[in-house]
C-alpha positions in Angstrom: 76.0 82.3 107.8 75.5 84.3 110.6 72.5 86.5 110.2 70.5 84.3 112.0 72.5 85.2 115.0 72.9 89.2 114.3 69.9 90.3 116.1 69.9 88.4 119.0 74.0 88.5 119.9 74.5 90.9 122.5 78.1 90.5 122.6 80.9 88.9 120.6 80.8 85.6 123.1 77.2 85.0 122.1 78.1 85.3 118.4 81.0 83.1 118.3 79.8 80.3 121.0 76.3 80.3 119.0 77.7 79.7 115.4 77.4 76.0 114.3 78.7 74.3 110.8 75.8 73.5 109.0 77.4 72.2 105.8 75.2 70.3 103.1 76.8 67.1 102.0 77.3 68.3 98.4 77.7 71.2 97.1 80.2 73.1 94.2 81.8 76.8 94.7 80.2 77.5 91.1 76.8 76.7 92.8 77.3 79.0 96.0 78.4 82.2 94.4 76.7 82.1 91.2 73.8 79.7 90.1 71.5 80.0 93.2 71.6 84.2 92.7 71.5 83.7 88.8 67.8 82.3 89.1 67.0 86.9 89.7 67.7 87.6 86.2 68.5 91.1 87.3 70.6 90.6 90.2 74.2 92.1 89.7 77.5 90.7 90.1 80.3 92.7 88.3 80.8 96.0 87.2 83.9 96.3 84.7 85.4 100.1 84.2 87.6 100.0 81.5 87.5 104.3 81.4 86.0 104.5 78.1 83.1 102.0 79.0 81.3 100.3 81.9 80.1 97.3 81.7 77.0 95.7 84.1 77.3 91.6 84.0 74.3 89.8 86.0 74.8 86.8 88.2 72.5 84.9 85.0 74.9 86.0 82.1 77.8 84.6 84.2 76.3 81.9 84.5 75.3 81.4 81.0 78.7 82.2 79.8 80.5 80.0 82.4 78.1 77.0 81.0 79.6 77.7 77.5 82.7 77.8 78.6 81.9 74.8 80.9 81.1 73.1 77.5 83.2 73.7 75.4 86.3 72.2 77.9 83.9 68.9 77.9 84.6 68.9 74.1 88.1 69.3 74.3 88.1 66.3 76.3 88.7 67.6 79.9 86.9 66.0 82.7 86.8 66.1 86.5 89.9 66.6 88.4 92.1 67.7 85.3 93.6 72.1 85.9 93.0 74.4 84.0 95.2 77.5 84.7 94.1 81.0 85.0 96.4 84.0 83.9 94.7 86.8 83.7 94.2 90.0 85.9 90.8 90.8 87.2 88.2 90.8 84.6 84.8 89.0 83.7 86.1 86.2 81.9 88.9 85.5 85.3 86.0 84.8 86.9 83.6 82.8 84.1 86.7 80.3 83.5 86.8 79.6 87.0 83.0 79.1 87.8 83.0 77.2 84.3 86.2 75.3 85.5 84.2 74.7 89.0 80.7 73.4 87.4 82.8 70.7 86.0 84.7 69.4 88.8 88.0 70.8 87.2 90.7 71.8 89.9 92.0 75.4 88.5 95.1 77.2 89.1 95.0 81.2 89.7 98.0 82.4 88.3 99.6 86.0 88.4 100.1 87.7 85.2 103.4 89.0 87.1 105.3 85.7 86.8 107.3 85.3 84.2 108.3 82.3 82.0 110.5 80.3 85.1 107.0 81.0 87.8 104.6 79.7 85.0 107.1 76.6 84.1 107.0 75.4 87.6 103.3 75.9 88.0 102.5 74.5 85.0 104.5 71.6 85.3 104.0 70.9 89.2 100.0 71.0 88.4 100.5 69.4 85.7 98.3 72.1 83.8 95.5 70.5 80.9 94.5 74.0 79.7 94.8 77.7 80.3 93.2 80.9 79.8 95.2 84.1 79.2 94.8 87.3 77.1 96.8 89.0 74.2 99.5 90.8 76.2 100.7 87.7 78.3 100.6 84.9 75.0 104.4 85.3 73.9 105.0 84.2 77.6 102.8 81.2 77.3 104.6 80.3 74.0 108.0 80.7 75.2 107.1 78.0 78.2 104.7 75.8 76.1 107.5 73.4 74.9 108.4 73.2 78.2 105.3 72.2 79.7 104.2 68.8 77.7 100.6 68.5 79.8 99.1 71.2 78.0 97.1 71.0 75.7 94.8 73.5 75.2 95.2 77.6 75.2 92.7 80.1 75.3 93.2 83.7 74.5 90.4 86.2 75.5 91.6 89.3 73.5 92.6 89.6 70.1 93.7 87.0 67.3 94.4 83.4 68.7 98.5 82.3 67.3 98.6 79.3 65.7 97.8 76.2 68.4 96.1 78.0 70.2 91.8 78.8 70.9 89.9 82.4 70.5 87.7 82.3 73.8 85.0 84.2 72.4 84.7 81.8 69.0 85.2 78.3 71.3 82.2 80.0 74.2 80.0 81.6 71.0 79.3 78.0 69.2 78.9 76.0 72.3 75.7 75.8 74.4 74.4 78.1 77.6 72.3 75.2 79.3 75.0 72.9 82.1 74.2 71.2 84.9 76.7 72.0 87.5 78.0 68.9 89.1 77.1 68.6 92.7 80.4 67.2 94.4 81.6 66.3 98.4 82.4 69.6 99.8 86.5 67.6 100.1 86.5 67.2 96.4 89.9 69.4 95.0 88.3 72.9 93.3 91.5 75.1 93.8 95.2 75.5 93.9 96.8 78.3 95.4 100.7 79.2 95.0 102.0 80.6 98.8 104.1 83.1 98.1 107.4 81.3 98.4 109.1 83.5 99.9 111.8 80.8 100.9 112.2 78.0 98.2 109.8 77.2 95.8 105.9 77.7 96.0 103.9 74.9 97.7 100.5 74.4 96.0 97.9 74.5 98.9 95.0 72.3 97.9 91.4 74.0 98.8 88.4 72.0 98.6 84.6 73.3 97.8 84.2 73.7 101.1 85.9 77.0 101.4 83.0 78.7 99.5 81.2 78.2 103.4 84.7 78.5 105.3 85.0 81.6 104.4 81.5 82.5 105.2 81.4 84.0 108.7 84.6 85.4 109.1 84.0 87.5 105.8 80.9 88.5 107.6 81.8 89.8 110.8 85.1 91.5 109.4 82.8 93.4 106.5 80.9 95.0 109.3 78.0 91.8 108.9 77.0 91.9 105.5 75.4 91.9 103.1 74.1 95.0 103.5 71.6 97.1 101.3 73.3 99.1 98.9 76.8 97.1 99.5 79.2 96.6 97.0 82.4 95.3 96.7 86.3 96.0 96.0 90.2 95.2 96.5 93.0 95.3 94.0 94.3 92.3 95.4 95.0 89.8 92.9 92.6 87.2 91.9 95.8 84.8 91.7 96.0 84.9 95.4 93.6 83.5 98.1 93.1 86.8 99.8 91.6 88.2 96.5 90.0 85.3 95.1 88.8 84.0 98.2 87.7 87.6 100.0 86.4 89.6 97.0 85.7 86.6 94.1 84.1 84.2 96.2 83.4 85.9 99.7 81.6 88.6 97.6 79.7 86.0 95.2 78.7 83.8 97.9 76.6 86.6 99.6 75.1 87.9 96.2 76.9 91.3 96.3 78.1 93.2 93.2 82.7 93.0 92.4 84.1 96.1 90.9 87.5 95.2 88.4 89.1 97.9 86.4 92.8 98.0 85.0 95.1 99.1 87.8 98.9 98.8 86.8 100.1 98.7 90.1 98.4 100.6 93.2 97.0 104.0 92.4 95.9 105.5 95.4 94.0 108.3 93.3 92.4 106.2 91.3 91.4 104.0 94.0 89.5 106.7 95.3 88.0 107.9 92.5 87.1 104.3 91.1 85.5 104.0 94.6 83.8 106.8 94.5 82.5 106.5 91.5 80.7 103.3 91.8 79.8 103.7 95.0 82.1 100.8 96.4 80.7 100.4 100.1 83.2 97.2 101.3 86.9 97.3 100.3 89.5 94.8 101.3 93.1 96.5 101.5 96.2 95.6 102.8 99.0 98.0 105.0 100.9 99.2 102.8 98.0 100.6 100.8 96.9 102.3 103.3 100.5 103.9 103.5 100.0 105.1 100.4 96.8 106.0 100.8 97.2 108.1 104.0 98.5 111.6 101.8 95.5 111.6 99.3 93.3 111.9 102.1 92.1 115.1 101.3 90.3 113.6 98.1 88.1 111.0 99.6 85.5 113.9 100.3 86.4 115.5 96.5 85.2 111.9 95.1 82.6 111.0 97.1 83.9 108.0 98.7 81.4 106.8 100.8 82.8 103.1 102.2 81.0 101.2 105.2 83.4 98.6 105.7 87.1 98.1 105.2 89.1 94.6 106.1 93.0 95.3 107.0 95.1 92.2 106.1 98.2 90.7 104.8 100.3 91.7 107.6 100.1 93.9 110.5 99.0 97.8 110.5 100.1 99.6 113.2 98.0 101.6 116.0 98.4 105.3 114.5 98.1 104.2 110.9 94.7 102.4 111.7 93.8 106.1 113.3 94.6 107.4 110.6 92.5 105.6 108.1 89.4 105.8 110.7 89.7 109.2 110.4 89.6 109.2 106.3 87.7 107.0 105.5 84.8 107.1 108.7 84.4 103.6 108.1 84.6 100.1 110.1 87.9 98.7 109.9 88.7 95.8 111.0 91.9 93.9 110.9 91.5 90.1 109.9 94.2 86.8 109.6 94.5 84.5 107.5 96.4 82.8 105.1 96.8 81.1 102.1 96.9 77.2 103.8 93.3 78.6 105.7 91.9 82.0 105.1 90.2 84.4 107.0 90.1 83.0 110.8 90.8 85.6 112.9 89.8 89.4 113.2 88.6 92.5 115.2 84.7 93.4 115.6 83.8 96.8 116.1 79.9 96.4 116.1 80.2 94.4 119.0 82.7 96.6 120.5 85.4 93.7 120.5 88.3 94.9 118.5 92.0 96.2 119.6 93.1 98.8 117.3 96.7 96.6 115.5 95.3 93.4 116.9 94.7 90.8 114.9 91.9 90.0 116.7 90.0 86.5 118.6 89.3 83.6 116.3 86.2 84.7 114.5 83.2 82.0 114.5 83.9 78.6 113.1 87.4 78.5 114.0 89.7 77.7 116.7 93.0 79.3 117.2 96.2 79.2 119.5 99.0 80.1 121.0 101.6 76.7 121.1 105.2 75.6 121.7 107.2 73.5 119.8 105.4 70.5 121.1 102.0 71.8 120.6 101.4 73.0 124.5 99.2 75.6 125.3 100.9 79.0 126.3 99.8 81.1 128.6 98.9 85.1 127.8 101.6 87.3 127.1 104.2 84.4 125.9 105.4 84.4 122.1 104.8 81.5 120.6 103.7 79.8 117.2 100.1 81.3 116.4 98.0 77.6 115.6 94.6 76.9 113.8 92.9 73.7 114.9 91.9 71.3 112.6 89.5 70.2 110.6 88.6 73.4 109.8 86.0 74.0 106.3 88.7 77.0 105.5 91.4 75.0 105.5 93.5 73.4 102.8 93.4 69.7 101.7 97.2 69.4 102.0 100.2 70.8 100.2 99.7 69.7 96.1 101.6 66.4 95.8 103.8 67.0 99.3 103.0 65.1 101.8 106.6 65.9 103.7 105.4 69.4 103.3 102.1 68.7 104.9 103.1 67.1 107.6 105.7 69.4 108.6 102.8 72.3 108.6 100.5 70.2 111.8 101.3 69.6 114.7 99.2 67.0 116.5 95.8 68.7 115.5 97.5 72.4 115.1 97.9 74.1 111.8 100.6 76.1 112.5 101.0 79.4 110.7 104.8 80.2 110.5 104.3 83.5 112.1 104.6 84.3 115.6 102.2 86.1 117.9 100.8 86.4 121.7 97.7 86.5 123.4 97.1 89.1 126.1 94.8 89.1 129.0 91.7 89.8 127.3 92.1 87.0 125.0 93.4 88.9 122.3 95.7 88.2 119.4 99.4 90.1 118.6 101.1 89.6 115.9 105.2 89.6 116.8 105.9 88.7 113.2 107.3 85.4 110.7 109.0 83.2 112.8 112.4 84.3 110.8 111.4 88.3 111.2 111.4 88.3 115.2 114.9 90.6 116.4 117.1 88.6 119.2 118.6 92.0 120.8 119.7 92.2 124.5 117.9 89.5 125.3 114.4 90.4 124.1 112.9 89.1 121.5 111.4 91.6 119.4 108.8 92.2 116.5 109.0 94.3 113.9 105.7 95.6 113.2 105.6 97.6 116.5 108.9 99.5 115.6 107.8 100.1 112.0 104.6 101.5 113.1 106.7 103.9 115.5 108.9 105.1 112.4 105.5 105.2 110.4 104.3 108.3 112.7 107.1 110.5 111.6 105.5 113.0 108.9 108.8 112.1 106.8 108.4 108.3 106.6 106.5 106.7 103.6 107.3 103.5 104.2 109.5 101.1 106.5 110.9 97.6 107.8 112.8 96.8 110.2 115.1 93.9 110.5 117.5 92.4 113.4 121.5 93.0 111.9 124.4 90.3 113.9 126.1 92.1 116.5 128.7 90.9 119.0 127.4 92.4 122.1 123.8 92.5 121.9 123.0 89.1 119.7 121.5 91.6 117.0 121.1 95.0 116.8 117.8 97.0 115.0 118.1 98.4 111.3 115.2 100.2 109.5 115.2 100.8 106.2 112.9 103.8 105.3 111.4 105.3 102.0 110.9 108.6 102.4 107.8 110.5 101.6 108.1 113.3 98.8 110.1 116.5 99.5 112.5 115.0 102.4 116.1 114.3 102.2 117.9 111.1 103.7 120.3 113.2 105.9 121.7 112.5 109.1 119.9 115.2 110.6 117.0 113.3 109.7 117.7 109.8 111.0 119.0 111.2 114.7 115.6 112.7 114.6 113.5 109.5 113.6 115.8 107.6 116.3 114.0 110.1 118.7 110.9 109.9 118.4 110.5 106.0 118.3 112.8 105.9 121.4 110.5 108.4 122.8 107.8 105.9 122.4 109.0 102.8 123.1 111.5 101.0 125.5 114.9 101.8 124.8 116.1 98.6 122.9 113.6 98.5 120.3 114.6 101.7 118.9 116.4 101.2 115.7 120.2 102.1 116.0 120.8 101.6 112.4 119.2 103.7 109.7 119.3 103.1 105.7 117.2 105.4 103.4 116.3 103.5 100.3 114.0 104.5 97.4 112.2 101.1 97.5 111.5 98.4 99.6 111.6 94.1 98.1 108.0 93.0 98.3 105.7 89.9 97.4 103.4 90.4 94.4 101.0 90.8 97.2 102.0 93.6 99.1 104.1 92.3 102.0 108.1 93.4 102.3 109.7 90.8 101.9 112.5 91.1 105.0 114.3 87.8 104.7 115.7 89.7 101.3 117.2 92.7 103.6 118.4 90.5 105.8 120.5 88.9 103.2 121.4 92.4 101.8 123.0 92.9 105.9 124.6 89.6 106.1 126.6 90.1 102.9 127.4 93.3 103.6 128.8 91.9 107.0 130.8 89.5 105.3 132.2 92.1 102.6 133.6 94.3 105.6 134.8 90.9 107.8 
């Protein structure tokens, strides 16, 4: 959507000010990301590497398979507005199922295979799911929960034998026609429910409209260094069950006709990541700071495996300056840190190409979006004051509402501003700096301290692999800073090492920002999207203090 603006734009201000949304009254995600590219029968859409075999799918092949599945669903009585759960890892059928559902006006529920029966039961019943697609590896969980989900009428299994009362995916599409006319719908027509991570209470379902195919486009074009360019191929380990995965890669990549790589990976494997990116000539990747930390010790393999990345988006949580410098040195690629959330994805970021970036910053508003720092009453705050990071509505990439939860929807907004739940400040140059989730901010000796800068300073020490910082109650300072540290291989968590890490942080940051307490741990609690659950660490610290008192 920005292609016409790239050449004349001399500054980021030119780009941002010159952008205007030009949206059609009717469209469909399936048309935008598949059908229009399928006009060229040779246009490559997907590379599926399973180790022993690599299979290539054109957009035409994806379209015809999706048409078959859409006809199968129609023949079973599903119609516009019904819900289809896609309970699969990254796989060609994951994409085919979503495209098929969108073609016929269904609402898809992307769902991580990491969820067990409780998480499944909640989502199946909350969304009143009518049909579900899964694989044989996860079928036992579906069969266990099926009796607790009365709305679930049809189950499709993509591999292996279909248990009684279920459908074999290949058989169903094999007897269905490959001709189907995609419904062209108003852009606010519901298309997908993405559930939040649910770090507090039950997850909320964010209802997304077909407009998000357009809403993602300008931000991703900037963050991926003005893609698509000739030879671009995209990959991300981000689960397509999350909007950062399905939005940034499946929808974002295919909107621009960029081929995607998928391959099985049980947990993030740094060496396999580098090997596969080199093997398939991947040029664009979406990675998280946690993945950066795990990749850093394997940087020497980039040349060996022939990795030639052109652009990387860093997202999910703040990345520190030191870590970002390391990645720039390792990959020699453009790295733009971006920001978004399930409710409004890809709304902020940096732009290295137009020299509009600050390392460690979440950038400024991307073209087509408006952001600000506001107080509890919705008033704009001046530079350098910490407040709510907020996004102006309406916005094509913003959720329509929380599914069946008008009260939660209302609480998400202050006037025309959607509050993200993150605290940040804007500097004098207009760049925004993440301070942490609202409940992550530490109050110590009268200072409000975000964890990101401290964690970045700790990570500079060669002994540290991962870290998370929280505030723990203190009678004199309100809170003191505690750091949980996962050590790199070959290091032992001694008191001498703890003192060394404290000194290294104290030398880099203000005196009130160094961690007075350190805990060496084997792992950190994380969401399935790779975000550190500092809330769990705070609860653990509170329980520890309660036991002592």
